[in-house]
C-alpha positions as CSV (number, residue, x, y, z in Angstrom):
1,M,4.9,6.9,-9.5
2,K,6.8,6.9,-6.2
3,S,7.7,3.6,-4.6
4,P,4.9,2.1,-2.5
5,T,5.4,1.7,1.2
6,K,5.7,-1.8,2.8
7,R,2.1,-1.4,4.1
8,Q,0.8,-0.5,0.6
9,M,2.6,-3.5,-0.8
10,K,1.1,-5.9,1.9
11,S,-2.4,-4.4,1.2
12,A,-1.9,-5.0,-2.6
13,S,-0.8,-8.6,-1.8
14,R,-4.1,-9.2,0.0
15,L,-6.1,-8.0,-3.0
16,Y,-3.9,-10.1,-5.4
17,A,-4.3,-13.2,-3.1
18,V,-8.1,-12.8,-3.3
19,Q,-7.9,-12.6,-7.1
20,A,-5.6,-15.5,-7.3
21,L,-7.8,-17.7,-5.1
22,F,-10.8,-16.8,-7.2
23,Q,-8.9,-17.7,-10.4
24,M,-7.7,-21.0,-8.9
25,E,-11.3,-21.9,-8.0
26,H,-12.6,-21.0,-11.5
27,S,-9.8,-22.6,-13.6
28,S,-7.8,-25.8,-13.7
29,L,-4.6,-23.9,-12.9
30,T,-2.4,-25.0,-10.1
31,I,-1.3,-22.7,-7.3
32,E,2.2,-22.6,-8.8
33,K,0.9,-21.4,-12.2
34,V,-1.4,-18.8,-10.7
35,R,1.3,-17.6,-8.3
36,A,3.7,-17.2,-11.3
37,E,1.2,-15.4,-13.4
38,F,0.5,-12.9,-10.7
39,E,4.1,-12.3,-9.8
40,D,5.3,-12.1,-13.4
41,H,2.4,-10.2,-15.0
42,R,0.2,-8.5,-12.4
43,F,2.4,-7.1,-9.7
44,G,3.2,-3.5,-10.8
45,A,1.5,-4.0,-14.2
46,T,-0.4,-1.3,-16.0
47,Y,-4.1,-1.9,-16.9
48,E,-6.1,0.5,-18.9
49,G,-3.7,3.3,-18.0
50,D,-3.7,2.5,-14.3
51,E,-0.5,1.3,-12.7
52,M,-1.0,-1.5,-10.2
53,I,1.0,-1.4,-7.0
54,E,3.8,-3.9,-6.6
55,G,2.8,-6.6,-4.1
56,D,4.8,-8.0,-1.2
57,V,5.8,-11.3,-2.8
58,T,6.5,-13.0,0.5
59,H,3.1,-12.0,2.0
60,F,1.3,-13.0,-1.2
61,R,2.9,-16.4,-1.3
62,R,2.2,-17.0,2.4
63,L,-1.4,-16.1,2.0
64,L,-1.9,-18.4,-1.0
65,D,0.0,-21.3,0.6
66,D,-1.9,-21.0,4.0
67,A,-5.3,-20.6,2.3
68,V,-4.7,-23.7,0.2
69,N,-3.2,-25.8,2.9
70,N,-5.8,-24.8,5.5
71,Q,-8.8,-24.5,3.2
72,A,-10.9,-27.1,5.1
73,R,-10.3,-25.4,8.5
74,I,-10.9,-21.9,7.0
75,D,-14.1,-23.0,5.3
76,Q,-15.4,-24.6,8.5
77,M,-14.7,-21.3,10.4
78,T,-16.5,-19.4,7.7
79,N,-19.5,-21.7,7.8
80,R,-19.7,-21.2,11.6
81,A,-19.8,-17.5,11.0
82,L,-22.5,-17.7,8.3
83,V,-26.2,-18.4,8.8
84,A,-27.1,-22.1,8.5
85,K,-29.0,-21.7,5.2
86,W,-26.0,-19.9,3.5
87,P,-22.9,-22.1,3.8
88,I,-19.7,-21.0,2.1
89,A,-20.5,-23.1,-1.0
90,R,-23.5,-20.8,-1.6
91,I,-22.0,-17.4,-1.2
92,D,-20.5,-15.2,-4.0
93,P,-17.2,-16.7,-5.2
94,T,-15.3,-13.4,-4.7
95,L,-16.4,-13.4,-1.1
96,R,-15.4,-17.1,-0.7
97,A,-11.9,-16.2,-2.0
98,L,-11.8,-13.2,0.3
99,F,-12.8,-15.3,3.4
100,R,-10.1,-17.9,2.5
101,A,-7.3,-15.3,2.2
102,A,-8.5,-13.5,5.4
103,G,-8.8,-16.8,7.2
104,A,-5.3,-17.7,6.2
105,E,-4.0,-14.4,7.6
106,L,-6.1,-14.8,10.8
107,I,-4.8,-18.3,11.6
108,G,-1.3,-17.4,10.6
109,G,-1.1,-15.2,13.6
110,E,1.3,-12.5,12.5
111,T,-1.1,-9.7,11.7
112,P,-3.3,-8.4,14.6
113,P,-6.8,-9.5,13.9
114,R,-8.3,-6.0,13.9
115,V,-5.8,-5.0,11.3
116,A,-6.5,-8.0,9.1
117,I,-10.3,-7.4,9.4
118,T,-9.9,-3.7,8.4
119,E,-7.7,-4.7,5.4
120,Y,-10.1,-7.3,4.1
121,V,-13.1,-4.9,4.5
122,D,-11.1,-2.5,2.3
123,V,-10.6,-5.4,-0.2
124,A,-14.4,-6.0,-0.1
125,R,-15.0,-2.3,-0.8
126,A,-12.7,-2.6,-3.9
127,F,-14.8,-5.4,-5.3
128,F,-18.2,-4.2,-4.1
129,P,-18.0,-0.4,-3.8
130,D,-21.8,0.2,-3.6
131,G,-23.0,-2.9,-1.9
132,R,-23.6,-4.2,1.6
133,E,-20.8,-6.8,1.3
134,P,-18.2,-4.8,3.3
135,K,-20.4,-4.8,6.4
136,F,-21.1,-8.5,5.8
137,V,-17.4,-9.2,5.5
138,N,-16.7,-7.2,8.7
139,G,-19.2,-9.3,10.7
140,V,-18.0,-12.7,9.3
141,L,-14.4,-11.9,9.8
142,D,-15.0,-10.6,13.3
143,H,-16.5,-14.0,14.2
144,M,-13.7,-15.9,12.4
145,A,-11.0,-13.8,14.2
146,R,-12.6,-14.5,17.6
147,E,-12.5,-18.2,16.9
148,A,-9.0,-18.2,15.4
149,R,-7.4,-15.9,18.0
150,P,-9.6,-15.5,21.1
151,E,-6.6,-14.2,23.1
152,A,-6.6,-11.1,21.0
153,F,-10.1,-10.2,22.2
154,A,-9.7,-11.0,25.9
């Protein structure tokens, strides 16, 4: 397998961040333990004959740290993007992790919002290949991006 590009590594980091945030929510493991597990055992690992792409460690760490440190703000942004009867606590846990990782990237300000949205819609497609979730993710993230970075849409 040829070496992945920087873009592919960042994309892989987004997927790993969603998985790590999901794992943290469903276990008693700390961010440090989950981060170490992913970096030591998942980045570039082979599962059922498929080789996983090496992730961008710096991007992965930044996403996790920002998602954890800004979780209340991100969850509030997500709630404002959702309908009143479906707050973030009631949505699918994978989507919750995805919105937290994407929210961290949107408020971080380094990635253009449209790029971040496209990347996380692709992550949603990886988890929900046949469902309506990718369109749902696109709508929620568009709302979140407009709140987090209105200047990018002016």
